[in-house]
C-alpha positions in Angstrom: 0.0 0.0 0.0 1.4 3.4 -1.0 1.7 6.2 1.4 -1.2 8.6 1.5 -0.5 11.9 -0.5 -0.1 15.1 1.6 -2.9 16.7 -0.3 -5.4 14.1 0.7 -4.2 14.3 4.3 -4.7 18.0 4.3 -8.2 17.9 2.7 -9.2 15.1 5.1 -8.0 17.0 8.2 -9.7 20.2 6.9 -13.0 18.4 6.8 -12.5 16.9 10.2 -11.5 20.3 11.8 -14.5 21.9 10.1 -16.8 19.2 11.5 -15.4 19.4 15.0 -15.6 23.2 15.1 -19.1 23.1 13.6 -20.3 20.6 16.2 -18.8 22.7 19.0 -20.5 25.8 17.8 -23.8 24.0 17.4 -23.5 22.7 20.9 -22.8 26.2 22.2 -25.8 27.6 20.4 -28.0 24.8 21.7 -26.8 25.2 25.3 -27.2 29.0 25.1 -30.7 28.7 23.7 -31.7 26.3 26.4 -30.4 28.6 29.1 -32.1 31.6 27.5 -35.4 29.8 27.2 -35.2 28.6 30.8 -34.4 32.1 32.0 -37.2 33.6 30.0 -39.7 31.1 31.4 -39.1 30.9 35.1 -40.6 27.4 35.5 -39.9 24.8 32.9 -43.2 24.0 31.3 -44.5 22.3 28.1 -44.0 25.6 26.3 -40.4 25.9 27.4 -39.6 22.4 26.3 -41.4 23.0 23.0 -39.1 26.1 22.5 -36.0 24.1 23.3 -36.9 21.3 20.8 -37.8 23.8 18.2 -34.1 24.6 17.9 -33.6 21.1 16.5 -36.4 21.7 14.0 -34.9 25.0 12.8 -33.8 24.4 9.1 -30.5 26.3 9.6 -29.6 24.3 12.7 -30.6 21.0 11.0 -28.7 21.7 7.8 -25.6 22.5 9.9 -25.9 19.2 11.7 -26.2 17.3 8.4 -23.3 19.3 6.8 -21.0 18.6 9.8 -21.9 14.9 9.8 -21.1 14.6 6.1 -17.9 16.6 6.5 -16.8 14.3 9.3 -17.6 11.2 7.2 -15.6 12.7 4.3 -12.6 13.5 6.5 -12.5 10.0 8.0 -13.0 8.4 4.6 -10.3 10.5 2.9 -7.8 9.7 5.6 -8.7 6.0 5.1 -8.4 6.4 1.3 -12.1 5.3 0.7 -13.3 6.2 -2.8 -16.8 7.1 -1.6 -15.3 9.9 0.5 -13.4 11.2 -2.5 -16.6 11.2 -4.6 -18.6 12.8 -1.7 -15.9 15.5 -1.2 -16.2 16.3 -4.9 -20.0 16.6 -4.7 -19.9 18.6 -1.5 -17.3 21.0 -3.2 -19.5 21.3 -6.3 -22.5 22.1 -4.0 -20.4 24.8 -2.2 -19.2 26.4 -5.4 -22.8 26.5 -6.7 -24.0 28.0 -3.3 -21.3 30.6 -3.5 -22.2 31.6 -7.1 -25.9 31.8 -6.1 -25.0 33.9 -3.0 -22.9 36.3 -5.1 -25.6 36.6 -7.9 -28.7 37.1 -5.7 -27.2 39.2 -2.9 -27.8 42.9 -3.4 -25.5 44.6 -1.0 -23.5 47.7 -1.2 -20.0 47.1 -2.4 -18.8 49.9 -0.1 -20.1 48.3 3.1 -17.3 46.6 5.1 -19.3 43.4 6.1 -20.5 43.1 2.5 -16.9 43.2 1.1 -15.7 40.7 3.6 -18.6 38.3 2.8 -18.0 38.6 -0.9 -14.3 38.1 -0.5 -14.9 35.0 1.7 -17.3 33.5 -0.8 -14.9 34.0 -3.7 -11.9 32.7 -1.7 -13.8 29.6 -0.5 -15.1 29.0 -4.0 -11.6 29.0 -5.4 -10.5 26.6 -2.6 -13.3 24.2 -3.5 -12.4 24.4 -7.2 -8.8 23.5 -6.4 -10.1 20.6 -4.2 -12.3 19.4 -7.1 -9.4 19.6 -9.5 -7.0 17.8 -7.2 -9.4 15.0 -6.3 -10.1 14.3 -10.0 -6.5 13.9 -11.0 -5.6 10.4 -12.2 -2.7 10.0 -9.7 -5.0 10.9 -6.8 -7.8 8.7 -8.1 -5.4 5.8 -8.3 -4.8 6.1 -4.5 -8.4 5.2 -3.8 -8.5 1.8 -5.6 
């Protein structure tokens, strides 16, 4: 068995770090929401419990959980040289490039505003990184490592 290329190791670890940070942030958001709900409603009631569980039903929170699980699976799979992880990483990268293009095309924000410039720059930079990942993972020498 050949040694795993550095590029695959880097991409795998980036996915794992992204997943770990994401899960930590989701946990912090969840705990803060529970505390805020319990403070807002002095005695835990059915309403308070419904508010807490509604966090899980929030589409943004739910999509974050799914994204971080997929990213974790990709990271572990790439480090184990599993072909399904390479294919999943390519599809996730294509999705993120499409999302970035959509964001840049539908967002009508002032180019002079500081947060807008940062957001645009971040979407362009991450889009370029995902394009590089797609290119790298589709190279014959890299594909060969996953057989």
